[in-house]
C-alpha positions in Angstrom: -31.3 25.2 31.2 -32.4 21.7 30.1 -30.1 18.6 29.7 -30.0 18.9 25.9 -28.6 22.4 26.0 -26.1 21.4 28.7 -25.0 18.4 26.6 -24.5 20.6 23.5 -22.5 23.2 25.4 -20.3 20.4 26.8 -19.6 19.0 23.3 -18.6 22.5 22.1 -16.4 23.0 25.1 -14.5 19.8 24.3 -13.8 21.0 20.8 -12.8 24.5 22.1 -10.3 23.0 24.6 -8.9 20.4 22.2 -5.3 21.1 21.1 -4.5 18.0 18.9 -6.6 18.6 15.8 -5.3 17.4 12.5 -7.0 20.3 10.7 -6.2 23.6 12.2 -5.2 27.2 11.3 -1.7 26.6 12.5 0.7 23.8 11.5 1.2 21.0 14.1 4.8 20.6 15.2 5.3 17.3 13.2 3.3 18.0 10.1 4.6 16.9 6.7 4.5 19.7 4.1 3.4 18.4 0.7 3.5 19.8 -2.8 0.6 22.1 -3.7 -1.8 21.1 -6.4 -5.1 22.7 -7.2 -7.5 19.8 -7.6 -9.0 20.0 -4.1 -11.4 22.8 -4.3 -15.1 22.0 -5.1 -14.6 18.3 -4.2 -15.2 16.2 -1.1 -12.2 15.5 1.1 -12.7 12.0 2.7 -10.9 10.6 5.7 -9.3 7.2 4.9 -8.9 4.2 7.2 -5.4 5.6 8.1 -6.9 8.7 9.8 -5.5 8.6 13.3 -7.6 11.4 14.9 -10.8 9.9 16.2 -12.8 13.1 15.5 -12.0 12.9 11.8 -12.6 9.2 11.3 -15.1 8.6 8.5 -15.3 12.4 8.0 -16.5 14.0 4.8 -15.5 17.6 4.1 -16.9 19.9 1.4 -13.8 21.7 0.2 -14.6 25.4 -0.6 -11.2 27.0 -1.2 -7.6 26.0 -1.7 -4.5 27.7 -3.1 -0.8 27.8 -2.4 -1.4 29.6 1.0 -3.8 26.9 2.4 -7.2 25.4 2.2 -10.5 25.3 4.1 -13.8 23.4 4.1 -16.8 22.3 6.1 -17.4 18.9 7.7 -20.9 17.7 6.6 -21.5 14.4 8.4 -20.9 15.2 12.1 -24.2 16.3 13.7 -24.0 17.8 17.2 -27.7 17.6 17.8 -30.7 19.9 17.9 -30.4 23.2 19.9 -32.7 26.2 20.5 -32.5 29.0 17.9 -31.9 31.4 20.8 -28.4 30.0 21.3 -27.4 30.7 17.7 -28.2 34.4 17.6 -26.9 37.6 19.3 -28.9 38.0 22.5 -29.0 41.8 22.1 -31.2 41.4 18.9 -34.3 40.3 20.8 -36.3 41.1 23.9 -36.5 38.6 26.7 -40.0 37.6 25.6 -38.8 37.0 22.1 -35.8 35.0 23.3 -38.0 32.8 25.4 -40.0 32.0 22.3 -36.8 31.2 20.4 -35.8 28.6 23.0 -38.8 26.6 21.9 -37.5 26.4 18.3 -34.9 23.7 17.8 -32.6 23.4 14.8 -30.2 20.6 13.9 -26.5 21.7 14.1 -23.4 20.2 12.6 -19.7 20.4 13.6 -17.7 21.9 10.7 -14.2 21.5 12.1 -11.9 22.7 15.0 -11.2 26.2 13.7 -13.4 29.1 15.0 -16.0 26.8 16.5 -18.2 29.7 17.5 -18.6 30.8 13.9 -21.8 29.8 12.1 -22.0 28.8 8.5 -25.2 27.9 6.7 -24.4 25.6 3.8 -27.3 25.5 1.4 -28.7 25.0 -2.1 -28.2 27.8 -4.6 -31.8 28.9 -5.1 -31.6 30.9 -1.8 -29.8 34.2 -1.8 -29.2 37.0 0.7 -26.7 39.8 1.1 -24.2 37.5 2.8 -24.6 34.6 0.3 -21.4 33.3 -1.4 -21.7 30.7 -4.2 -19.3 27.8 -4.4 -20.3 26.0 -7.5 -23.2 23.7 -6.7 -23.6 24.9 -3.1 -23.7 28.3 -1.3 -22.9 29.7 2.1 -24.8 32.4 4.0 -23.9 33.9 7.3 -26.7 36.1 8.6 -29.4 35.6 11.2 -32.2 36.1 8.7 -31.5 32.7 7.1 -31.8 31.0 10.5 -35.2 32.6 11.0 -36.2 31.6 7.4 -35.1 28.0 8.1 -37.1 27.9 11.3 -40.2 29.2 9.5 -39.8 26.8 6.5 -39.0 29.8 4.2 -35.3 29.1 3.8 -33.4 27.2 1.2 -34.7 23.8 -0.1 -31.8 22.1 1.7 -29.4 23.4 4.3 -26.9 22.5 7.0 -26.2 24.8 10.0 -22.5 24.3 10.8 -20.3 25.5 13.6 -16.6 26.0 12.9 -14.6 25.0 9.9 -11.6 22.8 8.9 -8.5 24.8 7.8 -5.0 24.0 6.6 -1.9 26.2 6.1 0.4 26.1 3.2 1.2 22.5 2.2 -0.4 21.0 5.3 -3.3 19.3 3.6 -1.2 18.1 0.7 1.2 16.5 3.2 -1.7 14.7 4.9 -3.0 13.5 1.6 0.5 12.2 0.6 0.4 10.2 3.8 -3.0 8.8 2.7 -5.0 10.3 5.5 -7.4 11.9 2.9 -8.7 11.1 -0.6 -10.8 13.2 -2.9 -14.3 12.5 -4.2 -16.9 14.2 -6.4 -18.9 16.8 -4.5 -22.4 15.6 -4.8 -25.2 17.8 -3.3 -27.4 14.7 -2.8 -24.7 13.5 -0.4 -24.2 16.9 1.3 -27.9 17.1 2.2 -28.5 13.3 2.8 -30.8 13.1 5.8 -28.9 10.1 7.3 -25.4 11.5 8.1 -24.1 8.0 8.8 -24.5 7.1 5.1 -22.5 10.1 3.7 -19.0 8.7 4.2 -19.7 5.4 2.3 -21.6 7.2 -0.5 -18.8 9.7 -1.0 -16.2 7.0 -0.8 -17.8 5.2 -3.8 -17.1 8.3 -6.0 -13.5 8.7 -4.8 -10.6 9.3 -7.3 -6.9 9.8 -7.3 -5.6 13.4 -7.0 -4.2 15.1 -10.1 
């Protein structure tokens, strides 16, 4: 196993072992529960300068769902690096010879958040559709192995991000964090989602920020 694969697995292990995430499926002990409002979905959630968790500093999250029970979205500007396609698919689906070939195909992967970090989401433009595709306004998500092969073969969506894990909040948790000015909202712009330089995404999204309603 080469150094790049070992480094990737080390990074994932750090997120799996971490227990101090701001965004999680369960409430932290000292979280402040805010009042629910429905203006988060289909927007960017942007970390402010007051964000105390280093992993979420200058983070941009595409928010896909929110209601009175909670919210979830995908971080779009935290690349983990390139890894072999073989590590993203079920090993039982291919022969040993096929898997050996898949180790030679590298795909760029992003960290989507601290919840279910082994779960894969492919965030992409709407022109691509499969049986697993779900549309979220100007973007879509697919979660099948075929899209990974299509991306590798340049037959997939025009633009896409391969994302591991997601960011989730329980009832009132996100609203509380926003009331403490840890997050602000911005217009969800697909040009920013699929910007090639991930370091530019936070500043670009910040320029379009607005006050929650």
